[in-house]
N, C-alpha and C positions, 0 to 999 in steps of 0.2 A: 423501332418504327411501328406504330400501332396499325393493325390490319382490321378492316371492316368490310367483309364480303358477304354475299349471300342474302342481301336485303334488296328485294325487288321494288319496282315502282309502286305496285299495288300496296305493298306493306308499308312503304314510306308514306303513302297517302292516308292511312287510317291512324286514328289516335291510339297509341299503345296503352295497354292496361297499366304497365309499369315503366317508369323511366328514372334513371339516376343521372344527374348532371354534375360533373366535377366533384364527386363525393370524396372527402378526405376525412381521416380519423387519426388523431394524435393521442397517445397516452404519455403525457409528459413530453420528454424529448424524443420518444420513439414514434416514428411515423409508420402506422400500420396500413393506411390507405392513402393514396395520393392521386387526386384528379380522375377518379373512375367514372366513366360514362357507360351506361348500359340501357338498352331499349328491349322490351319484351312484350309479347302480345297474348291475349286470351287464346286458349286452344293451342298452346305451344308447350312442349317440353324443352326447357332451356337449361342445358348443362352448364355448371360453373365449376371449373377445374383449375388446377395449378399445383405446384409443389407444396409440400408441407411448409406452413409459414408464409404462404403467398398472400394471405389476406382473405381467403374464402369465408371462413367463419366470422371474421370481423364484419365483412360486408353483409352477410346474412343477418347478423345480429342488429345491424343498423336498419335493415329492411323490416325486421320483426319488432323494432321498438325497444330492444334491450339497451342499445347505445344511441346517443344522439350524435349526428355527424358534426365534425369540427369545421367542415367546409362543404359547400355545394347544397343541392336540394334533391328531394325525392318527390316524384309525382305519381298519382294514381288517376287514371282516366284523364290525363292532361292537367290535373289540378295539383298544386303543391300541397304536400302533407308533411307534418312534423309530429311524429308520435312521441307522446310524453311517457309512454309505458308500453309493455307488451299487451296489456289489456286494450289500450287505444288502437294498437295495430290489429288485434283480433276483431275489434268492433268495426274496423274498416275492411275486414275480409282477408286479413293476412294471418295464416296459421303456419306453425312450424312443427315438424317431427324431428327431434334432435337425435344424434347418434347415441347419446347417453339417455336411456329410457327414463321417463318421469312418472310412470304408472305407479299406483299404490297397490302393492301385492295383496293386502288384506281385504281390499274392496272387490266388488263384482265388476264384470265388464261394463254394465250399465252405469254403475256408480262412478267408474273412472271416466266414462264418456261424458257424463253430465256433472262432473265434479265442480262444485261451487255454483252450479246452475240447475240444481235439482228441481223438477216440477213439484208444486205444492198443492195440497187440497185446499178447499175453501176455508178450513180451520187452521191452515198454516202447517199441517203435518206433511211429511214426505209422501208424495204420491208415487209409490213404487210401481204400481201397475202401469200408470201412464209412462213412467221412465223406461220400464222394460219394453213396453209396446213401441215407444219412439225409437229405442235402440234397435229393436228387431227390424223396424221399417228401414232404418239407415243401413243396417248390415245387409239386408236383402237387396237393397238398391244397388249396392256396390259389390255384391257377391262375396261378402265376408262371412265365412262359415264359423260363426262364434255363437255361444250361448250367452245371452245377456245376463243370466243369473249365475254364470260360472265365476269362480274366484280367480282373479288374475294371477295370483301367485302360483296357481296350479298349471299355468300355461307355459310353454317353452318361450324362449326369447323372441323367436320370429313371430309367434302369435301375439305376444305382448306388444310388439311393434305395430301389428294391425290394429290393436286397441288404440294406440296413439293416433294412427291414421283416422280411425273412426271418430275419435274426439275432435280432430281438426276439421273433419267434414261436417260434424254436427254444428259447427260454428258458422255454417254458411260461407265457407272460405271461397274466395275467388282466386287467391294466390296461395299456393301451398309450397312450402320449402321443405325438402327432404334432405337432411344433412347426413351424408355418408350412410344411407339407409341399408346397404347390403353387407356391412362389415361383418355381421354375425350370421348371415343367411347361407343355407345350402343352395346348390343350383336350383332345385325344385322350388324352394321358398322364394328365391330371387325371381324366378319366372312368374310366380303368383303375384309378387309385388309389381313387376313390370306390367302384368295384365291389368292390375288396378290403376296404375299410373296412366296407361293408354285409355282406359275407360274414363278417367277424370279429364284427360285431354279432350276426348270426344264430347264431353259435357260442357266444354268451354273454359275449363280452369287453366290458369297459367301455373305450371309446375317448374320451380327451380330445383334441379337435381344436382346437388353438390357431391362431387366424387373425384377421386384421383385415378379411378380404374378406367383405363382407356377403352376397353372392350365395351363397357356399359355406355360410354358416350356414343359410340358408333351404333350400338344396338337400339338405343332408346330415344336419343335426343334429336330434335329438329335443328337446333343451333347450339353452339357452344361459345362461351366466353372464357378466356384464359387470363388468369391473374399471375403476375410474377413480381415478387418484391413489392407488393402493395399497389402495383400499377396494372391497368388493363393493357395487355399486349396484343389481343386479338379477339374479335367476334366473327364467327363464320358459320355458314350453313355446314352441317356435318358432312353432307355429300361432296363438299368442295375441299375437304381435307383428307389426307391419309395419315396413318399412324406416325410416320416419321415427322411430318410437318407439325402434328400436334405435340409430339415430344419436344421438338425444337422450340416451340412457343413456350412450353412449360418450364424447361430447364435452360434454354438458351444455347444448347449444343446438341449434337447427335449422341445417342446412347447405344452402346454396343448390345447386340442381341445374343452374342455368343462370348464366352469367356475363354481366354487362353490360360489353361491350368498349368501351374508350375509342376515340375516333375517331383513326385515323392521320393523319399530316400530309397535307394535300390536294395538296401540290406534287409535283414530280418525285421519282423514287426517290432515297433517300439512299444506298443501297448497290446495287452491281452486282457479282455474283460470277460469274466464268466459270471453269469447271473442265474440264480435259481429262486423260484418263489411263485406264489399264486399269480398266474396271468402271463408270466414271461419266463423263459429259460433258454440257455444256449451260450455260445461263445462268440465274441467279436474280436477280430484282430485289426490293428491299424498300424501303418508305417508312419514314420515321421513326415509331416507335410502332406499327408493324404487326407482328402475330403471324402468321407463315406456318407452317402445319402441313404436315409431310411424312407422307403415308400410303403404305403399301406393304407387301408381304409380305416374309418373310425372303429375303434375297438381292436385294432390289430396289435396294439401293445407298444407302439413307438414312444409315446410320451411316458408310459409306465416304465419302459426300459431307461429312458433318459433320467427320470426322477430317481430310479433306483441306483444308477451309477453315481448320481449326485448325493446319495445318502438321504434322500427325502422320504424313503419308504422303510420304516424300521423293521417291517416284517420280511424284507428281502434279504437274501444271502448273496452278496456281491463281492467278488474278489478281483482286484486289479493287479496286473503284473506290469510294472513300468520299469524299463531298462533292466529287466531281470529281477527286480525287487517286488515281492508280494505285499499288497496292502489290502487289508480287509476294510470294506466300507460299511460301517454300521450307523453312521450319523453324518450330517452335513460337514461337521468339523473334520472328519476323516477325509472326505473328498477335497475340501479346501486345502487341507494340509498336503495332499498329494498333488495339488496343482490342477484339480478338475474344476472347471468353471462351467456353470449351467445357466443359459439364458432362457428364462421361462417363456412360454407362449402367451401368457396373460400378464403383460407388464403392469397393468393398472392394479390388478388384484394381488399378484404375487411378487412383482419385481421392483416397484417404485414406492417411495414414501412421498405421497403427493404434496403434503404441506411443507416438507423440508426443501431447502434450496438445492439447486443443481449440484453445487459443490459437494454437499454431504451425501447426496445420492450417488455421486460418482466414486466417492472414497469410502463408502459404507463398509466394504469388505476388506479394506486395506489400512484401516486406521492405525493398526499396530506398527506399520512401517513409519508413520509420522509421529509416533508417541515416544517421548523421552521422560523417564522418571514420573510417569503418570500424567504428563501434560502433552497435548497435541501441538506440534509445531505447525501453526496455521499457515505460515508463509510457505513452508515446504509443501504442505498439502495442496495449497492453491496453485503453486507452480506446476506440480505434477499433473493435477487435474486439468489445468488450462492447456498444458502442452498436448495431452492426449485428446481433449475435446476439440482443440483447434485443428488437430490432424484429421479428425472425423468431420470437420466442417459444421460444427454445432452452431445453430442460430438461436441466440438467447440474448435478452437485454443485459444480463450479467450472470455470473456464477452464483449470485445471491438470490436470483429469482426463484420462486417456488416452482418445482418441476412440473406441477399440474398446469402451469400457464403455457407450457411448451406445446407445440404441435405433436402429433403422433410420431412423425418421423424423427423429430428432435428428441423426444423422450426415448425412442429406441437407440439413438446415438449415445445418450447418457448411459443406457444399459451396456452398450458396447464399450464405452469409456471405462465403466466399472470392471468389465471383463479384462480389458487390456491392462489396467492398473494391477490386476491380479496376476499378471505374467503367467498365463495359463500354459500348462503342459498338455492339457486336453481341453478343447472347447466344444461344448454341446450347445447347438443352436436349435431351439424349438420354434418354428415359424418365425424366423428373424425378420421377415419383410412384411408381416401381417400389418395392415393399416398404414403403410407408408407409400409415398408417391414414387413415381418412376425415377426421379432424381436421387432421392434418399436411398432407394433400392440400389441404384448403381454404386453409390458410395459404400453401402454395406457390402456389396459384392467385392469391391476393391479391398475393403478391410479384410474380408475372409481370405482373399487370394494372397494378400500381403502376409497374413499370419501363416498360411500354408507354405509360402515361399521361405519363411523363417524357420520352418521345420515343425510347426505346431500341427498335430493331427486334429481333425475336426469331424464331429458327427453332426450331420445336417438333417433336420426333420422339416419337411415342407409338404403342404397339401397341393402345391403348384408343381405339376410334373415337369413343366418346362424348366422351372428353376432347378429342380434336382438334376435334370439331364445336362443343364448348362454348367453346373458347378461341381459335379461329383466325379471323382476318379473311378469309384465303384458304387453300385447300388445294391442295397440289401432290401429285398421285398419281404415284409412281415405279414403274418396272418396268425391270429389266435396266440399271440405272444411268442411266436417262433419265426426264425428266418426261413422262409420257404424257397427263396431263390437268391442267388448272387449273380449279378450281371456286371460286365466290365463297362467302363465309360465309353461313350460313343454309340450306345445302342439307341434304337428308335423308340418312340412312344408305344407302339403296338407291342413290342417285345416286353416292355415293363407291364403293360396292361394284361397281357396274356399270362404273365408270371404270377399274377395274384391280385391285381388292382381291378378297377372297373371303369366303364365308360358311361359318363352321365350325358344328359341331354345337351349340355353346353360344350361337349367335346371332352378330350382326355383331361381328366382332373381327378384329384384324390380328395377334394374338399367336401366336408360335411359340416354342419353347424355344431354338432356335439364334440366333446373332447375325445381324443384318441386314447 
């Protein structure tokens, strides 16, 4: 049953800046959106949220002119519009800042802001002085501390995103779409972005803020629309919802805030890992079925340690003792042969083959199992992959769909499917829930707990302190490449923070934008 609350009589009486009526979008036989209605006004931050694959990106691409709707109509200022292209949408005042940056790193800030719209002199040449001056005025107006002459490739990711925002504002946008804009931001950078969004709201812009992060919805948005399975299930004033209600709208059921951990094996440690090399050193022990969380700030050595155990650092000296047998890890093949599976923190860069189908991504590390006399048994490969991915609740049009078409949460499930097909004896998860919604996160948690219950030891790296506290039997706090504290499960946030972490402005968290 669709909910529509938080719309007062005064708001109903004015013409909305944007309206969607019965919007549908089909890709062949796949229904991505079905009968979506949405009303939004100037001077409003309107969050659009939902589980991965709910239809958020498809809807925003319709608004931005990337797709044409299969059904229904869009209205601006009460008048029907049908954008033939993104350029037509921009000309109507609709601008988008995508999660995947589109800046050109070799160009300056000003050249990126005015890309394909560069001011010209009377003789037709590039008027660089006018372009830099116009960019400076724009940056000053919105408090963006950027040098218009600076090379964008020299900027960090968060600042490059501000260049994208400046480009959108230079187009005289009235409706600005921000698609998962905080995915790569530190707490301080996120706060800067929120300040800019609120300034744009004060100037009368309508901002669609697409996110699956619930805290951001409550902190920033005036109203929120929730999509689930391509349908709108709720639009509400944020003040009229609590976290539990929003989660129920997103996934259709309650999601547990605490995990019941299976008991690890009571005997001697199953694994002993000794690592020596530049940046990390020490010994880590794990018992069968034990989840050990690694906490620490950026640069503490968590990811370096994980990559060394996985054989990805040829300069490291890593020795693994598994069931009393010593294994020297000198290359990834050594780790794979020992049953060590590593889930990278950057799935798009290091984990997935975007152009390859879901099937081949899932079985990439285990093809030898399905190969006979040099030929792959495709039927057996497909059966095994389908069984594992079905268990993980993968949502994809088929196993033959390119993995890049999937939502972030479903891409992460493909990564987990590959890990499960590898029958791990040790699973290392580096930021396993980064970029996934609350529903997919719950499914990933269940997968980790099932593996632990089956006796698989797990090393969990997460910048979310609550996640570490919820899932870990023990916590190891790292600093400067060494374990500086070991804490039992059940401790509080403050104990972890005092042991070597830090408190940021948005509360206890270990997240920064840079790599650990």
